[in-house]
ROPA-637067 format. One record per residue (C-alpha): z, y, x; residue in one letter. Coordinates in nm, 3 decimals, padded with zeros to 5 digits. Example, Ala and Ser with C-alpha at 12.3 -4.5 7.8 and 13.67 -1.06 7.14 Angstrom:
! ROPA-637067
[lumke [00.780 -00.450 01.230] "A"]
[lumke [00.714 -00.106 01.367] "S"]
END
This chain:
! ROPA-637067
[lumke [09.225 11.521 11.545] "M"]
[lumke [09.300 11.769 11.251] "D"]
[lumke [09.563 11.562 11.073] "N"]
[lumke [09.701 11.578 11.393] "Y"]
[lumke [10.055 11.812 11.521] "A"]
[lumke [10.116 11.861 11.891] "Y"]
[lumke [10.436 11.978 12.079] "F"]
[lumke [10.487 12.071 12.435] "S"]
[lumke [10.789 12.128 12.456] "T"]
[lumke [11.098 11.956 12.306] "G"]
[lumke [11.279 12.277 12.187] "E"]
[lumke [10.911 12.303 11.943] "A"]
[lumke [10.955 11.948 11.844] "F"]
[lumke [11.302 12.015 11.741] "R"]
[lumke [11.295 12.304 11.552] "R"]
[lumke [10.963 12.090 11.344] "F"]
[lumke [11.257 11.881 11.308] "L"]
[lumke [11.510 12.103 11.203] "G"]
[lumke [11.359 12.225 10.849] "V"]
[lumke [11.239 11.868 10.728] "L"]
[lumke [11.455 11.680 10.498] "S"]
[lumke [11.689 11.438 10.656] "D"]
[lumke [11.417 11.134 10.554] "A"]
[lumke [11.080 11.337 10.677] "E"]
[lumke [11.231 11.407 10.980] "A"]
[lumke [11.328 11.040 11.064] "C"]
[lumke [10.987 10.926 10.944] "D"]
[lumke [10.856 11.185 11.159] "V"]
[lumke [11.035 11.076 11.490] "M"]
[lumke [10.956 10.742 11.403] "M"]
[lumke [10.582 10.786 11.388] "W"]
[lumke [10.606 11.022 11.680] "S"]
[lumke [10.485 10.922 12.066] "W"]
[lumke [10.458 11.115 12.379] "T"]
[lumke [10.171 11.098 12.602] "Q"]
[lumke [09.882 11.272 12.819] "R"]
[lumke [09.588 11.457 12.703] "V"]
[lumke [09.293 11.476 12.962] "P"]
[lumke [09.271 11.878 13.007] "V"]
[lumke [09.026 12.066 13.201] "K"]
[lumke [09.299 12.093 13.546] "Q"]
[lumke [09.413 11.715 13.446] "G"]
[lumke [09.614 11.623 13.181] "F"]
[lumke [09.883 11.757 12.979] "E"]
[lumke [10.225 11.590 12.827] "K"]
[lumke [10.256 11.651 12.484] "L"]
[lumke [10.456 11.509 12.116] "I"]
[lumke [10.240 11.400 11.911] "V"]
[lumke [10.260 11.328 11.522] "I"]
[lumke [09.951 11.252 11.323] "L"]
[lumke [09.999 11.345 11.008] "L"]
[lumke [09.742 11.103 10.737] "D"]
[lumke [09.745 10.699 10.628] "S"]
[lumke [09.627 10.644 10.999] "N"]
[lumke [09.951 10.653 11.138] "S"]
[lumke [09.963 10.335 10.947] "L"]
[lumke [09.847 10.128 11.145] "Q"]
[lumke [10.063 09.919 11.343] "N"]
[lumke [10.115 09.740 11.706] "N"]
[lumke [09.942 09.458 11.859] "A"]
[lumke [09.872 09.304 12.142] "S"]
[lumke [09.524 09.395 12.330] "R"]
[lumke [09.503 09.105 12.444] "N"]
[lumke [09.737 08.886 12.231] "G"]
[lumke [10.002 08.747 12.461] "R"]
[lumke [10.253 08.502 12.356] "K"]
[lumke [10.108 08.409 11.964] "G"]
[lumke [10.098 08.861 11.965] "Q"]
[lumke [09.828 08.953 11.684] "Q"]
[lumke [09.541 09.133 11.799] "V"]
[lumke [09.483 09.475 11.829] "A"]
[lumke [09.128 09.542 11.590] "N"]
[lumke [09.056 09.918 11.667] "T"]
[lumke [09.128 10.098 12.000] "G"]
[lumke [08.950 10.275 12.283] "C"]
[lumke [08.666 10.211 12.445] "P"]
[lumke [08.493 10.069 12.204] "D"]
[lumke [08.235 09.751 12.307] "P"]
[lumke [07.959 09.959 12.287] "A"]
[lumke [08.028 10.128 12.563] "G"]
[lumke [08.050 10.464 12.450] "K"]
[lumke [08.255 10.712 12.635] "K"]
[lumke [08.621 10.796 12.420] "C"]
[lumke [08.765 11.132 12.389] "S"]
[lumke [09.121 11.070 12.393] "W"]
[lumke [09.215 11.037 11.993] "F"]
[lumke [08.823 10.820 11.926] "D"]
[lumke [08.896 10.471 11.847] "E"]
[lumke [08.661 10.241 11.729] "Y"]
[lumke [08.627 09.827 11.579] "A"]
[lumke [08.641 09.608 11.873] "L"]
[lumke [08.581 09.336 11.646] "I"]
[lumke [08.476 09.266 11.301] "D"]
[lumke [08.727 09.430 11.004] "I"]
[lumke [08.730 09.179 10.683] "R"]
[lumke [08.790 09.418 10.356] "E"]
[lumke [09.211 09.303 10.322] "G"]
[lumke [09.275 09.330 10.737] "D"]
[lumke [09.563 09.550 10.852] "E"]
[lumke [09.409 09.757 11.082] "F"]
[lumke [09.613 09.720 11.464] "L"]
[lumke [09.603 09.901 11.727] "C"]
[lumke [09.778 09.879 12.129] "D"]
[lumke [10.031 10.163 12.053] "Y"]
[lumke [10.003 10.088 12.513] "G"]
[lumke [09.691 10.245 12.485] "D"]
[lumke [09.812 10.617 12.483] "F"]
[lumke [10.204 10.610 12.376] "A"]
[lumke [10.390 10.636 12.695] "E"]
[lumke [10.775 10.633 12.576] "P"]
[lumke [10.936 10.728 12.942] "D"]
[lumke [10.804 11.104 12.828] "L"]
[lumke [11.048 11.178 12.589] "W"]
[lumke [11.302 11.230 12.881] "E"]
[lumke [11.084 11.491 13.068] "E"]
[lumke [11.112 11.694 12.684] "F"]
[lumke [11.487 11.643 12.697] "G"]
[lumke [11.481 11.375 12.433] "L"]
END
């Protein structure tokens, strides 16, 4: 979790984007998402940005609907371990050269952008 940036308000996210170059801001907007994360008393809504190479994972369906590729990483893991909110495991054997694919629907909640005023 050390390589994530979190924003709890749309205004804080806008200020962050404002100090970046146009190209950097575009990249950040493309690779950020909104998500509810568990806290002691329920959930907190956050804008999340992953700031390392793990952000290069692409989207794939967990069930491979309509010929889509199937996610090969995700949570919960098949060993039945309890997952934290950013835990991720290999769901199948991943061979050298395979692309890491996750199901964005497991964590991203696009409808929350509006609640942030964005």
